[in-house]
C-alpha positions in Angstrom: 90.0 103.2 121.2 89.1 104.6 124.7 85.9 103.6 126.5 83.6 105.9 128.4 80.2 105.4 130.1 77.7 108.2 130.8 74.0 108.8 130.6 72.6 110.4 127.5 71.5 114.0 127.6 67.7 114.2 127.6 65.7 117.3 126.9 63.9 117.7 130.3 63.9 121.4 130.3 65.4 124.1 128.1 67.3 126.7 130.1 66.4 130.4 129.9 69.3 132.1 128.1 68.1 135.7 128.8 70.5 136.3 131.7 73.6 134.4 130.3 76.8 136.2 129.3 77.9 134.1 126.3 81.6 134.1 125.4 80.7 134.9 121.7 78.2 137.6 120.7 75.6 136.8 118.1 77.4 138.9 115.5 80.5 136.8 116.0 78.8 133.6 114.9 79.7 132.8 111.3 78.3 130.1 109.0 81.0 127.4 109.4 78.8 124.3 109.9 75.3 125.0 108.7 72.5 122.5 108.1 73.3 120.0 110.9 70.4 120.9 113.1 70.3 121.3 116.9 72.5 119.9 119.6 73.0 120.1 123.4 76.1 121.8 124.9 77.0 122.9 128.3 77.6 126.4 129.7 81.3 125.5 130.2 81.6 125.8 126.4 79.3 128.7 125.6 79.6 130.8 128.8 82.9 129.9 130.3 84.7 129.5 127.0 86.2 126.0 127.4 86.8 124.1 124.3 85.0 120.9 123.4 86.8 117.9 125.0 84.1 115.2 124.6 81.4 114.8 122.1 79.0 112.0 121.2 76.1 111.5 118.9 72.9 109.7 120.0 69.6 109.1 118.4 67.9 112.5 117.9 65.1 113.4 120.4 63.2 115.9 118.3 62.7 116.8 114.6 65.7 119.2 114.2 68.0 117.4 116.7 71.3 116.3 115.2 71.9 113.9 118.1 75.2 115.7 118.9 76.1 116.4 122.6 79.1 118.6 123.4 81.0 118.8 126.7 84.1 120.6 128.0 85.0 117.4 129.9 85.2 119.2 133.2 81.5 118.8 134.1 80.6 116.9 137.2 77.5 114.7 137.4 75.9 117.2 139.7 76.6 119.9 137.1 75.1 117.8 134.3 72.0 116.9 136.4 71.1 120.6 136.5 69.2 121.4 133.3 70.1 125.1 133.6 73.7 124.2 132.6 72.8 122.5 129.3 71.1 124.3 126.4 70.0 123.5 122.9 72.0 125.3 120.2 72.4 125.0 116.5 75.5 122.9 115.7 76.9 125.8 113.8 77.0 127.9 117.0 79.1 125.2 118.8 81.4 124.9 115.7 82.1 128.6 116.1 83.2 128.0 119.7 85.4 125.1 118.7 86.0 124.6 114.9 87.9 121.4 115.7 84.6 119.6 115.8 83.7 120.4 112.2 85.5 117.4 110.5 83.6 115.0 112.9 80.1 116.2 112.4 79.3 113.7 109.6 80.0 110.7 112.0 77.0 108.4 112.5 74.8 108.0 115.5 76.7 106.0 118.2 80.0 107.9 117.5 82.0 109.4 120.3 85.2 111.4 120.4 87.5 112.7 123.2 90.2 115.2 122.8 93.6 113.7 123.5 95.3 115.7 126.3 98.7 115.4 124.8 98.1 116.0 121.0 94.9 118.1 121.3 93.4 115.9 118.5 90.1 114.2 118.8 90.3 110.4 119.2 87.4 108.1 118.4 86.3 106.1 121.4 83.7 103.5 122.5 80.8 105.1 124.4 78.0 103.4 126.2 75.1 105.7 126.8 73.1 104.5 129.8 69.4 105.4 130.2 
């Protein structure tokens, strides 16, 4: 099991999506993972079209928050510190961008997965979320 340290994503500000050019149009989003609630994901996934390479689940921050946080794995700390680069989505939306996350969505709070660069499969890993 791999180990990774990073700060948890906190909902400081929700970015304004009105000027974003999303990789998928609203009519392309299908019901593939409904009922999981909200999540945070970076623009590298939803705007740039990168797949999910790192995901973890923390304690939810609000009523409909699933606790899931999704990253392309290319984000710098500076990128992550800019709240305009991270937005709240329904988990179903992110599952449409990368269906490989679907089998992992039932994992409990504290779970973390990273995509193996060789096999392309998600591997469970230890993850320490620092405040």
